[in-house]
C-alpha positions, 0 to 999 in steps of 0.5 A, spaced: 397 584 596 398 591 592 405 593 592 409 587 591 412 586 585 410 583 579 415 579 577 414 575 584 412 567 582 406 565 585 408 562 592 405 554 590 411 554 585 415 557 592 412 551 596 414 545 591 420 548 589 424 549 597 421 542 597 424 539 592 430 543 594 428 540 601 428 533 599 435 534 596 438 537 601 436 531 607 438 526 601 445 529 601 445 529 609 442 522 610 446 519 604 451 513 606 446 511 613 441 509 608 434 511 610 431 516 606 427 523 608 421 518 609 423 513 613 426 519 617 419 521 618 416 514 620 422 513 625 422 522 628 415 520 629 415 514 633 421 517 636 419 523 638 411 521 639 411 514 641 408 508 638 403 508 632 399 505 628 399 504 621 392 509 620 396 514 625 402 514 622 399 515 614 395 520 617 401 524 620 405 523 615 399 524 610 402 530 606 408 529 606 408 521 600 406 523 594 406 520 588 413 516 587 415 516 595 416 511 597 410 508 601 409 507 609 409 499 609 416 499 604 419 505 609 416 500 616 419 494 613 425 496 612 426 500 619 423 494 621 429 491 618 434 494 620 432 493 627 429 500 628 423 500 629 417 493 632 411 492 631 406 488 635 404 483 631 396 482 636 396 491 634 398 492 629 403 499 632 410 501 631 415 502 637 422 505 637 427 500 638 432 502 643 437 501 637 432 505 634 432 510 638 440 512 638 439 511 630 434 518 632 438 522 636 444 521 631 440 522 623 436 528 628 443 532 627 443 531 621 437 534 620 437 539 624 444 542 621 439 541 614 434 545 617 439 550 619 442 551 612 436 552 609 434 557 615 439 562 614 438 568 614 431 568 617 429 571 623 426 566 628 419 571 626 421 571 619 420 563 619 414 564 624 410 568 618 413 564 613 410 557 616 403 561 619 400 564 612 401 558 609 398 554 615 392 559 613 391 558 607 391 552 607 385 552 612 381 556 608 379 551 603 379 546 609 373 550 612 370 552 607 363 548 605 365 545 599 371 543 601 373 535 599 
């Protein structure tokens, strides 16, 4: 990594800052609609990929659910109360309802617009490079025998 200005902050700074800004942007876009970004992530997974149990949702969403985030149980309870998802009691599997699918379509338009604002000025190739570099960086310690 030669030839880069010494004043550049480390990637971790930018990733955390971008996450904070993304949360703020999604909060603003969803304000007045009640679902938080975490509620959206649960609904989006169920509406897009079909039914999941709590363990699968937890695994898929783990990277997004840091300290202070609404819990999966709180998110699913709130989404059930709205009638957007249903839980099959015997299997514990969550499914998006017809009303949830309608809400997903509406909120997805807001999410796409928010992502669009965050991506302003980036080409598709720049976005691909931006996403694949941290992905490879994550792969390195995960592939290491000392990985946790």
